[in-house]
FIMIGU-640019 format. One record per atom (N, C-alpha, C): residue in one letter; chain; atom name; z, x, y. Coordinates in steps of 0.1 Angstrom, whole numbers, plus 2048, in hexadecimal, padded with zeros to 3 digits. Example, Ala and Ser with C-alpha at 12.3 -4.5 7.8 and 13.67 -1.06 7.14 Angstrom:
! residues 2
+---+---+----+-----+-----+-----+
| r | c |  a |   Z |   X |   Y |
+---+---+----+-----+-----+-----+
| a | A |  N | 84E | 884 | 7C7 |
| a | A | CA | 84E | 87B | 7D3 |
| a | A |  C | 84E | 884 | 7DF |
| s | A |  N | 847 | 880 | 7EA |
| s | A | CA | 847 | 889 | 7F5 |
| s | A |  C | 84F | 881 | 800 |
+---+---+----+-----+-----+-----+
//
This chain:
! residues 180
+---+---+----+-----+-----+-----+
| r | c |  a |   Z |   X |   Y |
+---+---+----+-----+-----+-----+
| m | A |  N | 802 | 807 | 7F5 |
| m | A | CA | 7FE | 801 | 800 |
| m | A |  C | 803 | 806 | 80C |
| i | A |  N | 7F7 | 806 | 816 |
| i | A | CA | 7F7 | 80D | 824 |
| i | A |  C | 802 | 80B | 82A |
| s | A |  N | 80B | 80B | 833 |
| s | A | CA | 817 | 807 | 83A |
| s | A |  C | 80F | 806 | 84B |
| h | A |  N | 80A | 80D | 84C |
| h | A | CA | 7FE | 80F | 857 |
| h | A |  C | 7F0 | 812 | 859 |
| p | A |  N | 7EA | 808 | 85D |
| p | A | CA | 7DB | 808 | 85F |
| p | A |  C | 7D9 | 817 | 866 |
| s | A |  N | 7CA | 81C | 860 |
| s | A | CA | 7C8 | 82A | 865 |
| s | A |  C | 7C2 | 824 | 874 |
| r | A |  N | 7C3 | 835 | 87C |
| r | A | CA | 7C3 | 831 | 888 |
| r | A |  C | 7B8 | 83E | 88D |
| h | A |  N | 7B1 | 83A | 899 |
| h | A | CA | 7A1 | 846 | 899 |
| h | A |  C | 79D | 840 | 8A6 |
| c | A |  N | 7A0 | 84F | 8AC |
| c | A | CA | 797 | 852 | 8BD |
| c | A |  C | 791 | 85D | 8C0 |
| t | A |  N | 783 | 85E | 8BF |
| t | A | CA | 77B | 864 | 8C9 |
| t | A |  C | 775 | 866 | 8D5 |
| v | A |  N | 774 | 873 | 8D8 |
| v | A | CA | 771 | 875 | 8E4 |
| v | A |  C | 767 | 87C | 8E4 |
| e | A |  N | 759 | 879 | 8EE |
| e | A | CA | 74D | 881 | 8EE |
| e | A |  C | 74B | 88A | 8FF |
| l | A |  N | 74A | 899 | 8FD |
| l | A | CA | 750 | 89D | 909 |
| l | A |  C | 745 | 8AD | 907 |
| q | A |  N | 747 | 8B4 | 917 |
| q | A | CA | 73F | 8BF | 917 |
| q | A |  C | 74B | 8C8 | 918 |
| a | A |  N | 74D | 8CF | 910 |
| a | A | CA | 75B | 8DC | 90F |
| a | A |  C | 75C | 8E4 | 91C |
| l | A |  N | 75E | 8DC | 928 |
| l | A | CA | 75F | 8E1 | 930 |
| l | A |  C | 76E | 8E6 | 936 |
| p | A |  N | 772 | 8EF | 93C |
| p | A | CA | 781 | 8F1 | 940 |
| p | A |  C | 78A | 8E4 | 945 |
| s | A |  N | 780 | 8DD | 950 |
| s | A | CA | 788 | 8D3 | 955 |
| s | A |  C | 787 | 8C5 | 94A |
| r | A |  N | 77F | 8C6 | 942 |
| r | A | CA | 780 | 8BC | 937 |
| r | A |  C | 78B | 8BF | 92F |
| i | A |  N | 78D | 8C9 | 92E |
| i | A | CA | 795 | 8CD | 922 |
| i | A |  C | 7A6 | 8C7 | 924 |
| g | A |  N | 7A5 | 8C8 | 92E |
| g | A | CA | 7B2 | 8C1 | 933 |
| g | A |  C | 7B2 | 8B5 | 933 |
| q | A |  N | 7A3 | 8B0 | 935 |
| q | A | CA | 7A4 | 89C | 936 |
| q | A |  C | 7A8 | 89D | 921 |
| v | A |  N | 7A2 | 8A1 | 91D |
| v | A | CA | 7A8 | 89B | 90F |
| v | A |  C | 7B1 | 8A1 | 909 |
| r | A |  N | 7B9 | 8A7 | 90C |
| r | A | CA | 7C8 | 8AC | 90A |
| r | A |  C | 7D1 | 8A0 | 90D |
| r | A |  N | 7C9 | 899 | 918 |
| r | A | CA | 7D4 | 88D | 91F |
| r | A |  C | 7D0 | 882 | 918 |
| i | A |  N | 7C3 | 883 | 915 |
| i | A | CA | 7BF | 876 | 90B |
| i | A |  C | 7C5 | 878 | 8FD |
| v | A |  N | 7C8 | 884 | 8F8 |
| v | A | CA | 7CF | 886 | 8E9 |
| v | A |  C | 7DE | 87F | 8EB |
| s | A |  N | 7E1 | 883 | 8F9 |
| s | A | CA | 7F1 | 882 | 8F5 |
| s | A |  C | 7EF | 874 | 8F7 |
| a | A |  N | 7EA | 871 | 902 |
| a | A | CA | 7EB | 85E | 903 |
| a | A |  C | 7E9 | 856 | 8F8 |
| h | A |  N | 7E2 | 85D | 8EC |
| h | A | CA | 7DE | 854 | 8DF |
| h | A |  C | 7E8 | 855 | 8D8 |
| l | A |  N | 7EE | 866 | 8D5 |
| l | A | CA | 7F5 | 865 | 8CE |
| l | A |  C | 80A | 85D | 8D3 |
| r | A |  N | 80C | 85E | 8DE |
| r | A | CA | 814 | 858 | 8E2 |
| r | A |  C | 815 | 848 | 8E1 |
| y | A |  N | 804 | 83E | 8E1 |
| y | A | CA | 804 | 831 | 8DF |
| y | A |  C | 807 | 830 | 8D0 |
| w | A |  N | 7FE | 839 | 8C6 |
| w | A | CA | 805 | 83A | 8BA |
| w | A |  C | 812 | 83C | 8B7 |
| h | A |  N | 81B | 83E | 8BE |
| h | A | CA | 829 | 844 | 8BD |
| h | A |  C | 828 | 84E | 8B1 |
| l | A |  N | 823 | 85D | 8B8 |
| l | A | CA | 823 | 866 | 8B6 |
| l | A |  C | 825 | 86F | 8BF |
| d | A |  N | 830 | 86F | 8C3 |
| d | A | CA | 835 | 877 | 8CC |
| d | A |  C | 836 | 888 | 8CA |
| p | A |  N | 842 | 886 | 8C0 |
| p | A | CA | 83E | 893 | 8BB |
| p | A |  C | 835 | 89D | 8B5 |
| l | A |  N | 828 | 897 | 8B7 |
| l | A | CA | 81D | 89D | 8B3 |
| l | A |  C | 817 | 8A6 | 8BE |
| i | A |  N | 819 | 8A0 | 8CB |
| i | A | CA | 812 | 8A1 | 8D4 |
| i | A |  C | 80E | 8AF | 8D8 |
| d | A |  N | 81A | 8B4 | 8DD |
| d | A | CA | 817 | 8C4 | 8E2 |
| d | A |  C | 80E | 8CE | 8D5 |
| r | A |  N | 812 | 8CB | 8C9 |
| r | A | CA | 80B | 8D3 | 8C1 |
| r | A |  C | 7F7 | 8CB | 8C2 |
| a | A |  N | 7F8 | 8BF | 8C1 |
| a | A | CA | 7EA | 8BB | 8BF |
| a | A |  C | 7E5 | 8C1 | 8CC |
| a | A |  N | 7E8 | 8BE | 8DA |
| a | A | CA | 7E6 | 8C4 | 8E5 |
| a | A |  C | 7E0 | 8D2 | 8E4 |
| l | A |  N | 7EA | 8D8 | 8E0 |
| l | A | CA | 7E5 | 8E9 | 8E0 |
| l | A |  C | 7DB | 8EC | 8D4 |
| g | A |  N | 7DB | 8E3 | 8C9 |
| g | A | CA | 7CE | 8E7 | 8C0 |
| g | A |  C | 7C5 | 8E5 | 8C4 |
| v | A |  N | 7C2 | 8D4 | 8CF |
| v | A | CA | 7B7 | 8D3 | 8D4 |
| v | A |  C | 7AF | 8DB | 8DD |
| t | A |  N | 7BB | 8DE | 8E7 |
| t | A | CA | 7B8 | 8E9 | 8EC |
| t | A |  C | 7AF | 8F6 | 8EC |
| e | A |  N | 7B7 | 8FB | 8E2 |
| e | A | CA | 7AE | 904 | 8D9 |
| e | A |  C | 79E | 905 | 8D8 |
| l | A |  N | 7A0 | 8F7 | 8CD |
| l | A | CA | 792 | 8F6 | 8C8 |
| l | A |  C | 787 | 8F7 | 8D3 |
| l | A |  N | 78D | 8EE | 8DC |
| l | A | CA | 785 | 8EB | 8E9 |
| l | A |  C | 782 | 8FA | 8F4 |
| t | A |  N | 789 | 901 | 8F3 |
| t | A | CA | 788 | 90B | 8F8 |
| t | A |  C | 77C | 915 | 8F3 |
| n | A |  N | 781 | 915 | 8E3 |
| n | A | CA | 775 | 91C | 8DA |
| n | A |  C | 767 | 918 | 8DF |
| v | A |  N | 765 | 905 | 8DD |
| v | A | CA | 75D | 902 | 8DF |
| v | A |  C | 753 | 906 | 8EC |
| h | A |  N | 75B | 906 | 8F8 |
| h | A | CA | 755 | 909 | 905 |
| h | A |  C | 751 | 91B | 904 |
| q | A |  N | 75C | 923 | 8FF |
| q | A | CA | 75A | 933 | 901 |
| q | A |  C | 74B | 935 | 8F6 |
| h | A |  N | 74B | 930 | 8EB |
| h | A | CA | 73E | 932 | 8E1 |
| h | A |  C | 734 | 929 | 8DD |
| a | A |  N | 737 | 921 | 8DD |
| a | A | CA | 72D | 915 | 8D6 |
| a | A |  C | 71F | 916 | 8E4 |
| r | A |  N | 711 | 914 | 8D9 |
| r | A | CA | 706 | 913 | 8DB |
| r | A |  C | 6FC | 90D | 8D2 |
| p | A |  N | 6F6 | 901 | 8DA |
| p | A | CA | 6EE | 905 | 8E6 |
| p | A |  C | 6F1 | 8FE | 8EE |
| d | A |  N | 700 | 8F5 | 8ED |
| d | A | CA | 708 | 8EF | 8F5 |
| d | A |  C | 714 | 8EE | 8F8 |
| k | A |  N | 71A | 8E6 | 902 |
| k | A | CA | 72A | 8E0 | 8FD |
| k | A |  C | 72E | 8D5 | 8FC |
| l | A |  N | 721 | 8CE | 8F6 |
| l | A | CA | 726 | 8C2 | 8F3 |
| l | A |  C | 731 | 8C2 | 8E4 |
| c | A |  N | 735 | 8BA | 8E6 |
| c | A | CA | 73F | 8BA | 8DC |
| c | A |  C | 747 | 8AB | 8D8 |
| t | A |  N | 74D | 8A7 | 8CC |
| t | A | CA | 756 | 89D | 8C8 |
| t | A |  C | 762 | 8A1 | 8C6 |
| v | A |  N | 76C | 89A | 8CB |
| v | A | CA | 77C | 89B | 8C4 |
| v | A |  C | 77F | 88E | 8C1 |
| e | A |  N | 77E | 892 | 8B6 |
| e | A | CA | 787 | 885 | 8AD |
| e | A |  C | 797 | 887 | 8A6 |
| l | A |  N | 79F | 87E | 8AA |
| l | A | CA | 7AB | 87B | 8A3 |
| l | A |  C | 7AE | 870 | 897 |
| e | A |  N | 7AD | 872 | 88F |
| e | A | CA | 7B3 | 868 | 884 |
| e | A |  C | 7BB | 86A | 880 |
| l | A |  N | 7C4 | 85C | 87C |
| l | A | CA | 7D0 | 85D | 873 |
| l | A |  C | 7CE | 855 | 86A |
| l | A |  N | 7D4 | 85B | 864 |
| l | A | CA | 7D3 | 857 | 853 |
| l | A |  C | 7DF | 855 | 84D |
| l | A |  N | 7E9 | 84C | 846 |
| l | A | CA | 7F5 | 84D | 843 |
| l | A |  C | 7FB | 858 | 84A |
| d | A |  N | 7FD | 861 | 840 |
| d | A | CA | 808 | 86A | 84B |
| d | A |  C | 805 | 879 | 84F |
| r | A |  N | 7F6 | 878 | 851 |
| r | A | CA | 7F0 | 882 | 856 |
| r | A |  C | 7E5 | 87E | 860 |
| l | A |  N | 7E6 | 889 | 86D |
| l | A | CA | 7DE | 888 | 877 |
| l | A |  C | 7D6 | 893 | 875 |
| t | A |  N | 7C9 | 88C | 879 |
| t | A | CA | 7BE | 89B | 877 |
| t | A |  C | 7B5 | 89A | 888 |
| v | A |  N | 7B9 | 8A6 | 88C |
| v | A | CA | 7AE | 8A7 | 897 |
| v | A |  C | 7A1 | 8AD | 895 |
| s | A |  N | 79A | 8AA | 89A |
| s | A | CA | 78D | 8B2 | 899 |
| s | A |  C | 781 | 8B7 | 8A4 |
| v | A |  N | 77C | 8C0 | 8A4 |
| v | A | CA | 775 | 8C4 | 8B1 |
| v | A |  C | 767 | 8C5 | 8A8 |
| r | A |  N | 75C | 8BE | 8A9 |
| r | A | CA | 74E | 8BD | 8A5 |
| r | A |  C | 742 | 8C3 | 8B1 |
| d | A |  N | 73E | 8CF | 8AC |
| d | A | CA | 732 | 8D5 | 8BC |
| d | A |  C | 725 | 8D7 | 8B2 |
| h | A |  N | 71B | 8D9 | 8BD |
| h | A | CA | 710 | 8E0 | 8BA |
| h | A |  C | 70A | 8ED | 8B1 |
| d | A |  N | 715 | 8F3 | 8B0 |
| d | A | CA | 714 | 900 | 8AB |
| d | A |  C | 717 | 8FF | 8A1 |
| p | A |  N | 711 | 908 | 896 |
| p | A | CA | 70F | 909 | 888 |
| p | A |  C | 716 | 913 | 885 |
| r | A |  N | 71C | 91C | 88E |
| r | A | CA | 71F | 92A | 888 |
| r | A |  C | 730 | 922 | 889 |
| l | A |  N | 736 | 929 | 87D |
| l | A | CA | 744 | 924 | 877 |
| l | A |  C | 74A | 932 | 87F |
| p | A |  N | 75A | 92A | 884 |
| p | A | CA | 762 | 938 | 88A |
| p | A |  C | 767 | 93F | 881 |
| v | A |  N | 768 | 948 | 88A |
| v | A | CA | 76F | 956 | 884 |
| v | A |  C | 77A | 95C | 884 |
| v | A |  N | 784 | 958 | 87C |
| v | A | CA | 795 | 95D | 87E |
| v | A |  C | 798 | 96A | 87F |
| e | A |  N | 79D | 96E | 88A |
| e | A | CA | 79F | 97B | 88E |
| e | A |  C | 7AB | 97C | 889 |
| e | A |  N | 7AD | 98A | 882 |
| e | A | CA | 7B7 | 98F | 87C |
| e | A |  C | 7C0 | 995 | 888 |
| m | A |  N | 7CF | 990 | 886 |
| m | A | CA | 7D7 | 992 | 891 |
| m | A |  C | 7DA | 9A2 | 893 |
| g | A |  N | 7D9 | 9A7 | 88A |
| g | A | CA | 7DD | 9B7 | 88E |
| g | A |  C | 7C9 | 9BA | 896 |
| a | A |  N | 7BF | 9B4 | 892 |
| a | A | CA | 7B7 | 9BC | 89A |
| a | A |  C | 7B6 | 9B5 | 8A8 |
| i | A |  N | 7C1 | 9B0 | 8AE |
| i | A | CA | 7BD | 9A9 | 8B9 |
| i | A |  C | 7C6 | 9B4 | 8C5 |
| a | A |  N | 7C0 | 9BB | 8CE |
| a | A | CA | 7C7 | 9BD | 8D8 |
| a | A |  C | 7D2 | 9B9 | 8DF |
| p | A |  N | 7DE | 9C1 | 8DE |
| p | A | CA | 7E8 | 9BA | 8E3 |
| p | A |  C | 7EC | 9B1 | 8EF |
| l | A |  N | 7E3 | 9B2 | 8FA |
| l | A | CA | 7E0 | 9AE | 908 |
| l | A |  C | 7D6 | 9A7 | 905 |
| a | A |  N | 7CB | 9A6 | 900 |
| a | A | CA | 7C2 | 9A0 | 8FA |
| a | A |  C | 7C2 | 98D | 901 |
| t | A |  N | 7BA | 986 | 906 |
| t | A | CA | 7C0 | 979 | 90C |
| t | A |  C | 7B4 | 971 | 904 |
| e | A |  N | 7AF | 973 | 8F9 |
| e | A | CA | 7A6 | 96A | 8EF |
| e | A |  C | 7A9 | 974 | 8E1 |
| g | A |  N | 7A3 | 969 | 8DA |
| g | A | CA | 7A8 | 96C | 8CA |
| g | A |  C | 7AF | 966 | 8C0 |
| r | A |  N | 7BD | 960 | 8C7 |
| r | A | CA | 7C4 | 95F | 8C2 |
| r | A |  C | 7C6 | 94E | 8BF |
| g | A |  N | 7BA | 948 | 8C9 |
| g | A | CA | 7BD | 936 | 8C5 |
| g | A |  C | 7BA | 931 | 8B5 |
| l | A |  N | 7B8 | 934 | 8AD |
| l | A | CA | 7B4 | 92F | 8A2 |
| l | A |  C | 7BF | 935 | 897 |
| a | A |  N | 7C7 | 93E | 89B |
| a | A | CA | 7D1 | 942 | 893 |
| a | A |  C | 7DA | 93D | 897 |
| m | A |  N | 7DF | 935 | 8A8 |
| m | A | CA | 7EA | 92B | 8AA |
| m | A |  C | 7E2 | 920 | 8A5 |
| v | A |  N | 7D8 | 91B | 8A3 |
| v | A | CA | 7D7 | 90F | 89D |
| v | A |  C | 7DE | 908 | 88D |
| a | A |  N | 7D8 | 917 | 884 |
| a | A | CA | 7DB | 91A | 878 |
| a | A |  C | 7ED | 91C | 87B |
| a | A |  N | 7F3 | 921 | 883 |
| a | A | CA | 806 | 924 | 883 |
| a | A |  C | 807 | 915 | 884 |
| m | A |  N | 801 | 90E | 890 |
| m | A | CA | 80B | 900 | 891 |
| m | A |  C | 805 | 8F1 | 885 |
| s | A |  N | 7FD | 8F9 | 883 |
| s | A | CA | 7F6 | 8EB | 87A |
| s | A |  C | 7F7 | 8EA | 86A |
| e | A |  N | 7F9 | 8DF | 863 |
| e | A | CA | 7F9 | 8DF | 853 |
| e | A |  C | 7F3 | 8E7 | 84B |
| s | A |  N | 7E4 | 8E5 | 84F |
| s | A | CA | 7D5 | 8E8 | 84F |
| s | A |  C | 7CA | 8E9 | 857 |
| w | A |  N | 7C0 | 8EF | 855 |
| w | A | CA | 7B9 | 8F0 | 860 |
| w | A |  C | 7AB | 8F7 | 858 |
| g | A |  N | 79E | 8F4 | 861 |
| g | A | CA | 793 | 8FB | 858 |
| g | A |  C | 789 | 8F8 | 860 |
| a | A |  N | 77F | 8FB | 85C |
| a | A | CA | 770 | 8FB | 862 |
| a | A |  C | 765 | 8F9 | 85B |
| r | A |  N | 75C | 8F0 | 85D |
| r | A | CA | 752 | 8ED | 851 |
| r | A |  C | 744 | 8E7 | 857 |
| p | A |  N | 739 | 8ED | 851 |
| p | A | CA | 72E | 8EA | 857 |
| p | A |  C | 729 | 8DA | 856 |
| d | A |  N | 722 | 8D5 | 865 |
| d | A | CA | 720 | 8C6 | 866 |
| d | A |  C | 712 | 8C5 | 862 |
| g | A |  N | 70C | 8C9 | 85A |
| g | A | CA | 6FD | 8C6 | 857 |
| g | A |  C | 6F4 | 8D1 | 860 |
| e | A |  N | 6EC | 8CF | 863 |
| e | A | CA | 6E4 | 8D7 | 86C |
| e | A |  C | 6E7 | 8D1 | 87A |
| r | A |  N | 6EF | 8CD | 880 |
| r | A | CA | 6F6 | 8C7 | 88C |
| r | A |  C | 701 | 8D4 | 891 |
| g | A |  N | 708 | 8DA | 889 |
| g | A | CA | 712 | 8E1 | 88E |
| g | A |  C | 71B | 8E5 | 883 |
| k | A |  N | 72A | 8E2 | 88A |
| k | A | CA | 736 | 8E4 | 882 |
| k | A |  C | 740 | 8DB | 885 |
| v | A |  N | 74E | 8DB | 87D |
| v | A | CA | 756 | 8CF | 882 |
| v | A |  C | 761 | 8DC | 87F |
| v | A |  N | 768 | 8DD | 888 |
| v | A | CA | 776 | 8E8 | 887 |
| v | A |  C | 785 | 8DB | 886 |
| w | A |  N | 78B | 8E0 | 87F |
| w | A | CA | 795 | 8D0 | 87E |
| w | A |  C | 7A6 | 8D8 | 878 |
| f | A |  N | 7AF | 8D0 | 87D |
| f | A | CA | 7BF | 8D5 | 878 |
| f | A |  C | 7C4 | 8CA | 876 |
| t | A |  N | 7D1 | 8C8 | 86C |
| t | A | CA | 7D8 | 8BE | 86A |
| t | A |  C | 7E4 | 8BE | 86F |
| l | A |  N | 7EE | 8B2 | 86F |
| l | A | CA | 7F9 | 8B1 | 873 |
| l | A |  C | 802 | 8A5 | 86F |
| p | A |  N | 80D | 8AE | 866 |
| p | A | CA | 812 | 89D | 85F |
| p | A |  C | 819 | 895 | 866 |
| t | A |  N | 81A | 88B | 864 |
| t | A | CA | 81F | 882 | 871 |
| t | A |  C | 830 | 87F | 86F |
| a | A |  N | 834 | 881 | 863 |
| a | A | CA | 83F | 87E | 85B |
| a | A |  C | 848 | 88D | 85B |
| a | A |  N | 852 | 88B | 85E |
| a | A | CA | 85C | 894 | 861 |
| a | A |  C | 861 | 899 | 854 |
| p | A |  N | 862 | 8A7 | 850 |
| p | A | CA | 864 | 8AA | 843 |
| p | A |  C | 870 | 8A3 | 842 |
| s | A |  N | 873 | 8A0 | 831 |
| s | A | CA | 880 | 89C | 82D |
| s | A |  C | 888 | 8A4 | 82F |
| i | A |  N | 895 | 8A2 | 82E |
| i | A | CA | 8A2 | 8B2 | 82C |
| i | A |  C | 8A8 | 8AB | 823 |
| a | A |  N | 8A8 | 8AE | 817 |
| a | A | CA | 8B3 | 8AA | 80C |
| a | A |  C | 8BE | 8AC | 811 |
| v | A |  N | 8CE | 8A4 | 80F |
| v | A | CA | 8DB | 8A9 | 816 |
| v | A |  C | 8E2 | 8A0 | 808 |
| p | A |  N | 8E4 | 8AD | 801 |
| p | A | CA | 8F1 | 8A9 | 7FB |
| p | A |  C | 8F7 | 89E | 7FA |
| a | A |  N | 8F9 | 895 | 7EF |
| a | A | CA | 905 | 889 | 7F2 |
| a | A |  C | 911 | 88F | 7F2 |
| r | A |  N | 91C | 88A | 7FC |
| r | A | CA | 92A | 88F | 7FA |
| r | A |  C | 935 | 884 | 7FB |
| v | A |  N | 93A | 884 | 7EE |
| v | A | CA | 947 | 87D | 7F1 |
| v | A |  C | 952 | 87F | 7FA |
| p | A |  N | 956 | 877 | 7FF |
| p | A | CA | 963 | 87A | 80A |
| p | A |  C | 972 | 880 | 800 |
| a | A |  N | 975 | 886 | 805 |
| a | A | CA | 983 | 88B | 7FE |
| a | A |  C | 98B | 884 | 805 |
| l | A |  N | 996 | 87C | 7FD |
| l | A | CA | 9A1 | 874 | 804 |
| l | A |  C | 9AB | 87F | 80B |
| v | A |  N | 9AB | 87C | 815 |
| v | A | CA | 9B7 | 885 | 81A |
| v | A |  C | 9C3 | 881 | 822 |
| t | A |  N | 9CF | 886 | 818 |
| t | A | CA | 9DA | 879 | 81C |
| t | A |  C | 9E3 | 881 | 826 |
| p | A |  N | 9EA | 87D | 82F |
| p | A | CA | 9F4 | 882 | 839 |
| p | A |  C | 9FC | 893 | 833 |
| e | A |  N | A02 | 88F | 827 |
| e | A | CA | A05 | 898 | 820 |
| e | A |  C | 9FF | 8A2 | 81C |
| h | A |  N | 9EF | 8A3 | 817 |
| h | A | CA | 9E9 | 8AC | 813 |
| h | A |  C | 9E6 | 8B2 | 822 |
| s | A |  N | 9DF | 8AD | 82D |
| s | A | CA | 9E1 | 8B1 | 839 |
| s | A |  C | 9ED | 8BA | 83F |
| a | A |  N | 9FB | 8BA | 83E |
| a | A | CA | A04 | 8BD | 842 |
| a | A |  C | A07 | 8CC | 837 |
| r | A |  N | A01 | 8CE | 82D |
| r | A | CA | A04 | 8D6 | 822 |
| r | A |  C | 9FA | 8E1 | 829 |
| r | A |  N | 9ED | 8DA | 828 |
| r | A | CA | 9E0 | 8E5 | 830 |
| r | A |  C | 9E4 | 8EA | 83D |
| l | A |  N | 9EA | 8E3 | 847 |
| l | A | CA | 9EF | 8EB | 852 |
| l | A |  C | 9FA | 8F7 | 84E |
| a | A |  N | 9FF | 8F2 | 846 |
| a | A | CA | A11 | 8FC | 845 |
| a | A |  C | A07 | 90A | 83E |
| e | A |  N | A01 | 904 | 834 |
| e | A | CA | 9F9 | 913 | 82A |
| e | A |  C | 9EF | 91E | 836 |
| a | A |  N | 9EC | 912 | 83C |
| a | A | CA | 9DF | 91C | 849 |
| a | A |  C | 9EA | 925 | 84E |
| a | A |  N | 9F4 | 920 | 85C |
| a | A | CA | A03 | 922 | 861 |
| a | A |  C | A06 | 932 | 859 |
| s | A |  N | A0A | 930 | 84C |
| s | A | CA | A12 | 93B | 845 |
| s | A |  C | A06 | 943 | 848 |
| a | A |  N | 9FD | 945 | 843 |
| a | A | CA | 9F1 | 94C | 841 |
| a | A |  C | 9EF | 955 | 84F |
| l | A |  N | 9F1 | 947 | 858 |
| l | A | CA | 9F0 | 950 | 866 |
| l | A |  C | 9FF | 95B | 86F |
| d | A |  N | A06 | 958 | 865 |
| d | A | CA | A13 | 95E | 86B |
| d | A |  C | A14 | 96F | 86B |
| g | A |  N | A18 | 976 | 874 |
| g | A | CA | A14 | 983 | 87A |
| g | A |  C | A05 | 987 | 87E |
| v | A |  N | 9FF | 97D | 87D |
| v | A | CA | 9EF | 97D | 883 |
| v | A |  C | 9F0 | 978 | 890 |
| r | A |  N | 9F6 | 974 | 891 |
| r | A | CA | 9F6 | 96B | 8A1 |
| r | A |  C | 9F9 | 96D | 8AD |
| p | A |  N | 9F3 | 96E | 8B7 |
| p | A | CA | 9F6 | 97A | 8C0 |
| p | A |  C | 9FF | 972 | 8C6 |
| l | A |  N | A06 | 97A | 8D2 |
| l | A | CA | A16 | 974 | 8D5 |
| l | A |  C | A12 | 96E | 8E3 |
| h | A |  N | A08 | 96D | 8E8 |
| h | A | CA | A01 | 964 | 8F5 |
| h | A |  C | 9F5 | 961 | 8EE |
| a | A |  N | 9ED | 959 | 8F7 |
| a | A | CA | 9E1 | 956 | 8F6 |
| a | A |  C | 9DE | 953 | 90B |
| p | A |  N | 9D1 | 95B | 90A |
| p | A | CA | 9D1 | 958 | 919 |
| p | A |  C | 9CE | 94A | 91D |
| a | A |  N | 9CF | 944 | 92C |
| a | A | CA | 9CF | 937 | 92C |
| a | A |  C | 9BC | 937 | 92E |
| g | A |  N | 9BB | 929 | 928 |
| g | A | CA | 9AF | 923 | 92F |
| g | A |  C | 9AE | 918 | 939 |
| s | A |  N | 9A4 | 915 | 93E |
| s | A | CA | 9A1 | 907 | 941 |
| s | A |  C | 997 | 904 | 93F |
| a | A |  N | 997 | 8F5 | 93F |
| a | A | CA | 989 | 8EC | 93B |
| a | A |  C | 983 | 8EA | 949 |
| v | A |  N | 986 | 8EF | 955 |
| v | A | CA | 981 | 8ED | 962 |
| v | A |  C | 97A | 8F5 | 969 |
| v | A |  N | 96E | 8F5 | 96B |
| v | A | CA | 96A | 901 | 971 |
| v | A |  C | 96C | 904 | 97C |
| g | A |  N | 96D | 913 | 97F |
| g | A | CA | 970 | 91A | 98E |
| g | A |  C | 97C | 922 | 98B |
+---+---+----+-----+-----+-----+
//
């Protein structure tokens, strides 16, 4: 059974710096509308990196399509352009420490669950990444509350006090909860 229907958003644009900012806002607005606020920063970062690659490297033109697709527990963000050349991921050790480019796909790989690139027939390629929509579940061990009686608490306090005899300082510095 599908608990919520799939959701889809497509934006066609020319990958220019001014348009990249607009697409970030569109992506953020859609994720907010879909109640996926925790994904906004990572999705916006990923789409920015992919559109920047189109702007810097795609030929013959900068026309592209950004697609958001939410299916069950996975958001897929993809960018389709007209350049058939698949992206090359730089080895992080091969990038000069002060270089201003070459880290984009490595960042996409680091912040996403998965990513990839595939040819899009004769028309170009699609570069995509996925983000899980559900927070990973954390196993919390079941804990049975212990029955604590006043006698038990008093005995534990007496044991702790006797263990500290001879270790206690003669005086403690004064403290205040008031700033100043």
